[in-house]
C-alpha positions as CSV (number, residue, x, y, z in Angstrom):
1,X,-19.5,-21.2,-24.3
2,X,-16.5,-22.4,-23.0
3,X,-14.2,-19.4,-21.6
4,X,-11.0,-20.0,-21.5
5,X,-9.0,-21.0,-18.2
6,X,-8.6,-19.8,-16.0
7,X,-6.0,-19.7,-13.2
8,X,-7.6,-20.1,-9.1
9,X,-5.3,-17.7,-6.6
10,X,-1.7,-18.3,-6.4
11,X,-2.5,-22.2,-6.4
12,X,-1.5,-22.8,-10.1
13,X,-4.7,-24.9,-10.6
14,X,-6.8,-24.2,-14.2
15,X,-10.2,-24.5,-13.9
16,X,-12.0,-24.3,-17.4
17,X,-15.4,-23.3,-17.0
18,X,-18.5,-24.0,-19.6
19,X,-21.5,-22.5,-20.3
20,X,-24.3,-25.3,-20.7
21,X,-27.9,-23.8,-22.2
22,X,-30.7,-24.0,-20.5
23,X,-28.6,-26.3,-17.7
24,X,-25.8,-24.1,-15.8
25,X,-22.1,-24.0,-15.8
26,X,-19.6,-26.8,-15.3
27,X,-16.4,-26.2,-14.0
28,X,-13.6,-28.7,-14.6
29,X,-9.7,-28.9,-13.1
30,X,-6.9,-31.6,-13.9
31,X,-5.9,-32.9,-11.0
32,X,-1.7,-33.8,-10.0
33,X,-1.9,-37.2,-10.9
34,X,-3.9,-36.0,-14.0
35,X,-7.1,-36.6,-13.5
36,X,-10.4,-34.8,-14.8
37,X,-12.9,-33.6,-11.9
38,X,-15.9,-31.2,-12.9
39,X,-18.7,-29.9,-11.1
40,X,-22.0,-29.2,-13.1
41,X,-23.8,-26.6,-10.9
42,X,-27.5,-26.4,-12.5
43,X,-30.1,-23.8,-12.4
44,X,-32.3,-25.3,-10.1
45,X,-29.1,-26.3,-7.3
46,X,-28.7,-29.5,-7.7
47,X,-24.7,-30.3,-8.4
48,X,-23.5,-33.0,-10.1
49,X,-19.4,-34.0,-9.2
50,X,-18.1,-35.9,-12.7
51,X,-15.4,-37.8,-13.0
52,X,-13.9,-38.1,-16.4
53,X,-12.0,-41.0,-17.9
54,X,-8.9,-41.5,-17.5
55,X,-7.8,-42.6,-21.3
56,X,-10.7,-40.2,-22.9
57,X,-10.7,-36.9,-21.0
58,X,-14.2,-35.9,-22.5
59,X,-16.5,-39.0,-21.3
60,X,-17.5,-39.0,-17.7
61,X,-16.8,-41.8,-15.9
62,X,-18.7,-41.1,-12.6
63,X,-21.5,-38.5,-12.2
64,X,-22.7,-38.2,-8.6
65,X,-25.8,-36.1,-8.6
66,X,-25.9,-33.9,-5.6
67,X,-28.7,-32.1,-3.3
68,X,-27.7,-28.3,-2.7
69,X,-26.7,-30.1,1.3
70,X,-25.0,-33.0,-0.3
71,X,-23.0,-30.6,-2.4
72,X,-22.9,-28.0,1.1
73,X,-21.7,-31.0,2.8
74,X,-19.3,-32.4,0.8
75,X,-17.5,-28.5,0.8
76,X,-17.7,-28.8,4.8
77,X,-15.7,-32.3,4.1
78,X,-13.4,-31.1,1.6
79,X,-12.4,-27.3,3.0
80,X,-12.8,-28.6,6.7
81,X,-8.8,-29.4,7.2
82,X,-7.7,-26.5,5.5
83,X,-10.3,-23.6,7.7
84,X,-8.5,-25.4,9.9
85,X,-5.6,-25.4,9.3
86,X,-5.8,-21.4,8.3
87,X,-7.7,-21.1,11.3
88,X,-4.8,-22.5,13.4
89,X,-2.3,-20.4,11.6
90,X,-3.9,-17.3,12.5
91,X,-3.9,-18.2,15.6
92,X,-0.3,-19.1,16.2
93,X,-0.1,-15.5,14.1
94,X,-2.7,-13.5,16.1
95,X,-0.5,-14.6,19.5
96,X,1.5,-12.8,18.5
97,X,0.4,-9.5,18.6
98,X,-0.3,-6.9,21.5
99,X,-3.3,-4.6,22.3
100,X,-2.9,-1.4,24.3
101,X,-4.8,2.4,25.4
102,X,-2.2,5.1,24.7
103,X,-3.1,8.5,25.5
104,X,-2.8,11.8,24.0
105,X,-2.1,14.0,26.7
106,X,-2.3,17.2,27.2
107,X,0.4,19.1,25.6
108,X,1.0,16.4,23.3
109,X,2.8,16.9,19.9
110,X,-0.7,15.5,18.9
111,X,-3.2,17.2,20.1
112,X,-5.5,18.8,17.8
113,X,-3.8,17.2,14.8
114,X,-4.9,13.7,12.7
115,X,-3.9,9.9,12.9
116,X,-2.8,10.5,9.3
117,X,0.2,13.3,11.0
118,X,1.6,10.5,13.1
119,X,2.0,8.3,10.0
120,X,2.1,5.3,13.3
121,X,0.5,2.4,11.1
122,X,3.5,3.5,8.1
123,X,6.1,3.8,10.4
124,X,5.6,0.8,13.2
125,X,3.3,-1.2,11.6
126,X,1.2,-0.9,14.7
127,X,-2.3,-0.1,14.2
128,X,-4.9,2.5,16.2
129,X,-8.3,0.4,15.5
130,X,-10.1,2.5,17.2
131,X,-10.4,6.2,19.6
132,X,-12.4,6.1,22.9
133,X,-12.7,9.5,22.9
134,X,-14.9,10.7,26.0
135,X,-17.9,8.7,26.3
136,X,-17.9,7.7,22.2
137,X,-15.5,4.6,21.1
138,X,-15.0,6.0,16.5
139,X,-14.3,1.8,15.5
140,X,-11.6,2.4,12.5
141,X,-10.8,6.3,12.7
142,X,-10.0,7.4,9.6
143,X,-6.4,8.8,8.5
144,X,-7.8,12.8,8.9
145,X,-10.0,11.9,12.5
146,X,-8.7,14.8,14.2
147,X,-6.9,14.1,18.2
148,X,-8.0,15.7,21.3
149,X,-6.1,15.6,24.8
150,X,-7.6,13.0,26.8
151,X,-8.1,10.9,23.5
152,X,-7.4,7.2,24.4
153,X,-6.1,5.6,21.1
154,X,-6.8,1.7,20.7
155,X,-3.2,0.7,19.4
156,X,-2.7,-3.5,18.0
157,X,0.3,-5.3,16.6
158,X,3.4,-6.1,17.7
159,X,5.4,-5.7,20.9
160,X,7.8,-3.2,19.1
161,X,5.3,-1.7,17.2
162,X,3.2,-0.8,19.6
163,X,5.5,0.5,21.8
164,X,7.0,2.8,18.7
165,X,3.8,4.4,17.9
166,X,3.7,5.2,22.0
167,X,7.0,6.4,21.5
168,X,5.9,8.9,18.4
169,X,2.8,9.4,20.4
170,X,5.2,10.9,23.3
171,X,7.1,13.0,21.5
């Protein structure tokens, strides 16, 4: 049974999925150069890499049977440069972030109030990722987390964003 083509999120590539009763699934797409490429995922775990004939898109000109390990290796080889590229981009973005520990001082306007009351994330783009509450560490505190004097907030964001959170807490 053929399913309508589904667009791969944000890539503009339409992937056709066809159920192959008793065998598994076939996924196929057309490259920018007009070549149709597909993969049959067998219920047994085997994968067949398919390259279709340029003159007849219904005829397969080449089929390569791959074991699970070989399919994993091919996916790794095809995906590795993209993953490295994405990690490099994430490292650049993360390098622009800072982490600061900001206190809730006795007499602070936020002592006894909730994280949500600060509107820190909305107003600054910085995030309170944890609260050091006595000897406890509260990771990813919910908006209804109530601060007490002496709490220390672990804030992550741009230098400007973290500075603005400090300003909010200082009143």
